[in-house]
N, CA, C and O atoms as a GROMACS GRO file, in nm:
protein
  288
    1UNK      N    1  -0.677  -3.540   4.239
    1UNK     CA    2  -0.690  -3.641   4.343
    1UNK      C    3  -0.691  -3.746   4.192
    1UNK      O    4  -0.687  -3.689   4.083
    2UNK      N    5  -0.695  -3.858   4.198
    2UNK     CA    6  -0.678  -3.999   4.066
    2UNK      C    7  -0.800  -4.097   4.174
    2UNK      O    8  -0.805  -4.110   4.296
    3UNK      N    9  -0.905  -4.166   4.040
    3UNK     CA   10  -1.005  -4.222   4.090
    3UNK      C   11  -0.996  -4.355   4.116
    3UNK      O   12  -0.960  -4.410   4.012
    4UNK      N   13  -1.019  -4.477   4.251
    4UNK     CA   14  -0.936  -4.520   4.244
    4UNK      C   15  -0.959  -4.671   4.106
    4UNK      O   16  -0.966  -4.597   4.008
    5UNK      N   17  -0.967  -4.760   4.069
    5UNK     CA   18  -0.967  -4.800   3.979
    5UNK      C   19  -1.030  -4.959   4.052
    5UNK      O   20  -1.022  -5.019   4.159
    6UNK      N   21  -1.089  -4.976   3.929
    6UNK     CA   22  -1.164  -5.154   3.932
    6UNK      C   23  -1.029  -5.192   3.915
    6UNK      O   24  -0.948  -5.122   3.853
    7UNK      N   25  -0.982  -5.369   4.000
    7UNK     CA   26  -0.919  -5.453   3.925
    7UNK      C   27  -0.876  -5.574   3.971
    7UNK      O   28  -0.866  -5.548   4.091
    8UNK      N   29  -0.853  -5.651   3.963
    8UNK     CA   30  -0.864  -5.802   3.969
    8UNK      C   31  -0.764  -5.823   4.093
    8UNK      O   32  -0.666  -5.753   4.120
    9UNK      N   33  -0.812  -5.940   4.164
    9UNK     CA   34  -0.710  -5.930   4.293
    9UNK      C   35  -0.574  -5.935   4.255
    9UNK      O   36  -0.487  -5.854   4.287
   10UNK      N   37  -0.562  -6.028   4.190
   10UNK     CA   38  -0.447  -6.125   4.087
   10UNK      C   39  -0.362  -5.914   4.091
   10UNK      O   40  -0.290  -5.885   4.187
   11UNK      N   41  -0.384  -5.821   3.996
   11UNK     CA   42  -0.306  -5.729   3.950
   11UNK      C   43  -0.312  -5.574   4.151
   11UNK      O   44  -0.245  -5.476   4.185
   12UNK      N   45  -0.448  -5.661   4.219
   12UNK     CA   46  -0.407  -5.562   4.315
   12UNK      C   47  -0.338  -5.594   4.449
   12UNK      O   48  -0.346  -5.527   4.551
   13UNK      N   49  -0.224  -5.781   4.421
   13UNK     CA   50  -0.190  -5.810   4.438
   13UNK      C   51   0.009  -5.766   4.437
   13UNK      O   52   0.103  -5.739   4.512
   14UNK      N   53  -0.031  -5.790   4.268
   14UNK     CA   54   0.141  -5.816   4.205
   14UNK      C   55   0.227  -5.623   4.216
   14UNK      O   56   0.334  -5.568   4.190
   15UNK      N   57   0.053  -5.580   4.290
   15UNK     CA   58   0.175  -5.419   4.341
   15UNK      C   59   0.148  -5.441   4.463
   15UNK      O   60   0.031  -5.441   4.426
   16UNK      N   61   0.142  -5.458   4.569
   16UNK     CA   62   0.119  -5.462   4.692
   16UNK      C   63   0.271  -5.582   4.688
   16UNK      O   64   0.337  -5.602   4.790
   17UNK      N   65   0.311  -5.660   4.532
   17UNK     CA   66   0.433  -5.723   4.653
   17UNK      C   67   0.557  -5.626   4.643
   17UNK      O   68   0.654  -5.623   4.718
   18UNK      N   69   0.520  -5.505   4.478
   18UNK     CA   70   0.600  -5.433   4.463
   18UNK      C   71   0.682  -5.374   4.553
   18UNK      O   72   0.798  -5.340   4.572
   19UNK      N   73   0.526  -5.379   4.622
   19UNK     CA   74   0.616  -5.273   4.706
   19UNK      C   75   0.638  -5.282   4.797
   19UNK      O   76   0.664  -5.185   4.869
   20UNK      N   77   0.640  -5.434   4.847
   20UNK     CA   78   0.776  -5.486   4.947
   20UNK      C   79   0.633  -5.569   5.095
   20UNK      O   80   0.645  -5.595   5.215
   21UNK      N   81   0.528  -5.582   5.006
   21UNK     CA   82   0.390  -5.648   5.099
   21UNK      C   83   0.454  -5.837   5.086
   21UNK      O   84   0.475  -5.906   4.986
   22UNK      N   85   0.463  -5.862   5.201
   22UNK     CA   86   0.493  -6.087   5.135
   22UNK      C   87   0.406  -6.168   5.223
   22UNK      O   88   0.381  -6.173   5.344
   23UNK      N   89   0.362  -6.243   5.090
   23UNK     CA   90   0.209  -6.365   5.092
   23UNK      C   91   0.289  -6.430   5.265
   23UNK      O   92   0.403  -6.474   5.275
   24UNK      N   93   0.190  -6.417   5.377
   24UNK     CA   94   0.185  -6.438   5.466
   24UNK      C   95   0.118  -6.618   5.502
   24UNK      O   96   0.160  -6.710   5.573
   25UNK      N   97   0.023  -6.605   5.432
   25UNK     CA   98  -0.086  -6.717   5.529
   25UNK      C   99  -0.217  -6.700   5.444
   25UNK      O  100  -0.268  -6.598   5.396
   26UNK      N  101  -0.241  -6.778   5.443
   26UNK     CA  102  -0.386  -6.820   5.376
   26UNK      C  103  -0.440  -6.858   5.455
   26UNK      O  104  -0.403  -6.942   5.537
   27UNK      N  105  -0.607  -6.769   5.442
   27UNK     CA  106  -0.694  -6.886   5.498
   27UNK      C  107  -0.891  -6.856   5.444
   27UNK      O  108  -0.961  -6.759   5.472
   28UNK      N  109  -0.933  -7.000   5.350
   28UNK     CA  110  -1.005  -6.976   5.349
   28UNK      C  111  -0.965  -6.952   5.162
   28UNK      O  112  -0.889  -7.009   5.084
   29UNK      N  113  -1.098  -6.794   5.148
   29UNK     CA  114  -1.025  -6.728   4.996
   29UNK      C  115  -0.948  -6.600   5.039
   29UNK      O  116  -0.945  -6.516   4.948
   30UNK      N  117  -0.888  -6.565   5.150
   30UNK     CA  118  -0.838  -6.444   5.183
   30UNK      C  119  -0.706  -6.499   5.190
   30UNK      O  120  -0.672  -6.600   5.251
   31UNK      N  121  -0.608  -6.391   5.093
   31UNK     CA  122  -0.498  -6.423   5.118
   31UNK      C  123  -0.402  -6.320   5.196
   31UNK      O  124  -0.378  -6.220   5.128
   32UNK      N  125  -0.340  -6.321   5.330
   32UNK     CA  126  -0.300  -6.261   5.436
   32UNK      C  127  -0.168  -6.200   5.362
   32UNK      O  128  -0.081  -6.287   5.362
   33UNK      N  129  -0.107  -6.038   5.276
   33UNK     CA  130   0.043  -5.976   5.288
   33UNK      C  131   0.069  -5.941   5.430
   33UNK      O  132  -0.023  -5.946   5.512
   34UNK      N  133   0.182  -5.908   5.460
   34UNK     CA  134   0.220  -5.745   5.583
   34UNK      C  135   0.434  -5.730   5.552
   34UNK      O  136   0.526  -5.811   5.539
   35UNK      N  137   0.424  -5.617   5.555
   35UNK     CA  138   0.522  -5.570   5.513
   35UNK      C  139   0.513  -5.480   5.655
   35UNK      O  140   0.431  -5.410   5.714
   36UNK      N  141   0.711  -5.549   5.682
   36UNK     CA  142   0.697  -5.487   5.822
   36UNK      C  143   0.556  -5.451   5.950
   36UNK      O  144   0.509  -5.563   5.933
   37UNK      N  145   0.496  -5.412   6.016
   37UNK     CA  146   0.434  -5.382   6.114
   37UNK      C  147   0.308  -5.409   6.002
   37UNK      O  148   0.255  -5.510   6.049
   38UNK      N  149   0.267  -5.388   5.935
   38UNK     CA  150   0.155  -5.368   5.870
   38UNK      C  151   0.137  -5.517   5.773
   38UNK      O  152   0.209  -5.598   5.716
   39UNK      N  153   0.004  -5.493   5.795
   39UNK     CA  154  -0.091  -5.642   5.734
   39UNK      C  155  -0.186  -5.633   5.663
   39UNK      O  156  -0.263  -5.679   5.747
   40UNK      N  157  -0.227  -5.620   5.611
   40UNK     CA  158  -0.303  -5.632   5.437
   40UNK      C  159  -0.387  -5.804   5.385
   40UNK      O  160  -0.332  -5.890   5.317
   41UNK      N  161  -0.524  -5.812   5.441
   41UNK     CA  162  -0.579  -5.917   5.352
   41UNK      C  163  -0.644  -5.880   5.232
   41UNK      O  164  -0.676  -5.761   5.230
   42UNK      N  165  -0.670  -5.938   5.143
   42UNK     CA  166  -0.724  -5.918   4.980
   42UNK      C  167  -0.785  -6.079   4.953
   42UNK      O  168  -0.750  -6.183   4.899
   43UNK      N  169  -0.904  -6.021   5.033
   43UNK     CA  170  -1.028  -6.097   4.967
   43UNK      C  171  -0.933  -6.127   4.750
   43UNK      O  172  -0.861  -6.064   4.673
   44UNK      N  173  -1.025  -6.296   4.754
   44UNK     CA  174  -0.906  -6.362   4.702
   44UNK      C  175  -1.049  -6.516   4.620
   44UNK      O  176  -1.053  -6.639   4.621
   45UNK      N  177  -1.166  -6.364   4.544
   45UNK     CA  178  -1.275  -6.438   4.446
   45UNK      C  179  -1.267  -6.426   4.330
   45UNK      O  180  -1.354  -6.339   4.325
   46UNK      N  181  -1.227  -6.443   4.189
   46UNK     CA  182  -1.170  -6.476   4.110
   46UNK      C  183  -1.257  -6.367   4.016
   46UNK      O  184  -1.266  -6.367   3.893
   47UNK      N  185  -1.323  -6.270   4.116
   47UNK     CA  186  -1.416  -6.155   4.084
   47UNK      C  187  -1.336  -6.075   4.116
   47UNK      O  188  -1.238  -6.100   4.186
   48UNK      N  189  -1.389  -5.877   4.031
   48UNK     CA  190  -1.247  -5.750   4.058
   48UNK      C  191  -1.336  -5.769   4.235
   48UNK      O  192  -1.431  -5.828   4.286
   49UNK      N  193  -1.161  -5.620   4.289
   49UNK     CA  194  -1.247  -5.582   4.407
   49UNK      C  195  -1.291  -5.456   4.366
   49UNK      O  196  -1.276  -5.387   4.265
   50UNK      N  197  -1.333  -5.447   4.441
   50UNK     CA  198  -1.422  -5.267   4.504
   50UNK      C  199  -1.386  -5.212   4.514
   50UNK      O  200  -1.270  -5.209   4.555
   51UNK      N  201  -1.454  -5.120   4.486
   51UNK     CA  202  -1.376  -4.994   4.503
   51UNK      C  203  -1.332  -4.954   4.615
   51UNK      O  204  -1.223  -4.903   4.642
   52UNK      N  205  -1.479  -4.995   4.726
   52UNK     CA  206  -1.424  -4.955   4.919
   52UNK      C  207  -1.347  -5.048   4.888
   52UNK      O  208  -1.251  -4.992   4.836
   53UNK      N  209  -1.321  -5.201   4.887
   53UNK     CA  210  -1.219  -5.266   4.980
   53UNK      C  211  -1.085  -5.233   4.911
   53UNK      O  212  -0.977  -5.251   4.967
   54UNK      N  213  -1.092  -5.208   4.848
   54UNK     CA  214  -1.000  -5.219   4.778
   54UNK      C  215  -0.920  -5.027   4.853
   54UNK      O  216  -0.800  -4.999   4.844
   55UNK      N  217  -1.032  -4.929   4.920
   55UNK     CA  218  -0.924  -4.794   4.992
   55UNK      C  219  -0.971  -4.826   5.088
   55UNK      O  220  -0.983  -4.732   5.167
   56UNK      N  221  -1.028  -4.974   5.140
   56UNK     CA  222  -0.986  -4.988   5.296
   56UNK      C  223  -0.834  -5.090   5.327
   56UNK      O  224  -0.771  -5.105   5.432
   57UNK      N  225  -0.806  -5.153   5.178
   57UNK     CA  226  -0.637  -5.229   5.094
   57UNK      C  227  -0.558  -5.151   5.205
   57UNK      O  228  -0.507  -5.170   5.315
   58UNK      N  229  -0.583  -5.034   5.095
   58UNK     CA  230  -0.471  -4.908   5.089
   58UNK      C  231  -0.452  -4.847   5.248
   58UNK      O  232  -0.339  -4.808   5.280
   59UNK      N  233  -0.560  -4.838   5.344
   59UNK     CA  234  -0.525  -4.786   5.482
   59UNK      C  235  -0.474  -4.904   5.600
   59UNK      O  236  -0.405  -4.881   5.699
   60UNK      N  237  -0.530  -5.034   5.559
   60UNK     CA  238  -0.462  -5.118   5.635
   60UNK      C  239  -0.302  -5.118   5.599
   60UNK      O  240  -0.203  -5.132   5.671
   61UNK      N  241  -0.321  -5.093   5.439
   61UNK     CA  242  -0.132  -5.132   5.467
   61UNK      C  243  -0.080  -4.937   5.446
   61UNK      O  244   0.040  -4.917   5.423
   62UNK      N  245  -0.151  -4.842   5.453
   62UNK     CA  246  -0.043  -4.780   5.518
   62UNK      C  247  -0.016  -4.672   5.408
   62UNK      O  248   0.041  -4.570   5.446
   63UNK      N  249  -0.062  -4.686   5.236
   63UNK     CA  250   0.017  -4.644   5.103
   63UNK      C  251  -0.137  -4.575   5.097
   63UNK      O  252  -0.242  -4.581   5.160
   64UNK      N  253  -0.060  -4.476   4.931
   64UNK     CA  254  -0.189  -4.359   4.954
   64UNK      C  255  -0.214  -4.411   4.838
   64UNK      O  256  -0.158  -4.520   4.834
   65UNK      N  257  -0.271  -4.388   4.739
   65UNK     CA  258  -0.360  -4.373   4.592
   65UNK      C  259  -0.285  -4.432   4.503
   65UNK      O  260  -0.266  -4.538   4.443
   66UNK      N  261  -0.227  -4.245   4.529
   66UNK     CA  262  -0.033  -4.255   4.378
   66UNK      C  263   0.043  -4.353   4.454
   66UNK      O  264   0.025  -4.468   4.415
   67UNK      N  265   0.112  -4.342   4.537
   67UNK     CA  266   0.196  -4.497   4.525
   67UNK      C  267   0.128  -4.561   4.503
   67UNK      O  268   0.170  -4.652   4.431
   68UNK      N  269   0.013  -4.568   4.533
   68UNK     CA  270   0.010  -4.777   4.476
   68UNK      C  271  -0.068  -4.775   4.380
   68UNK      O  272  -0.105  -4.882   4.332
   69UNK      N  273  -0.100  -4.690   4.343
   69UNK     CA  274  -0.104  -4.624   4.155
   69UNK      C  275   0.084  -4.623   4.049
   69UNK      O  276   0.111  -4.616   3.929
   70UNK      N  277   0.122  -4.627   4.106
   70UNK     CA  278   0.271  -4.662   4.094
   70UNK      C  279   0.289  -4.733   4.084
   70UNK      O  280   0.358  -4.744   3.982
   71UNK      N  281   0.265  -4.859   4.150
   71UNK     CA  282   0.338  -4.992   4.142
   71UNK      C  283   0.221  -5.152   4.057
   71UNK      O  284   0.222  -5.273   4.038
   72UNK      N  285   0.149  -5.044   4.038
   72UNK     CA  286   0.049  -5.112   3.897
   72UNK      C  287   0.146  -5.194   3.770
   72UNK      O  288   0.090  -5.242   3.672
   0.00000   0.00000   0.00000
């Protein structure tokens, strides 16, 4: 199983959009994306997304790591 990469918020958002997530709204520096009944919150703080945060984003969105890496 591949390791979680360290990515910028922009790269995470691009991968999620390729996976079919759509931007819904923004609350401060957090952007909310949805796909079907799954919603994810992406912290957009202009610094790298931590590995634990990325893991939680993938869990929220119902994506496996392998599936997510295909969209990068």
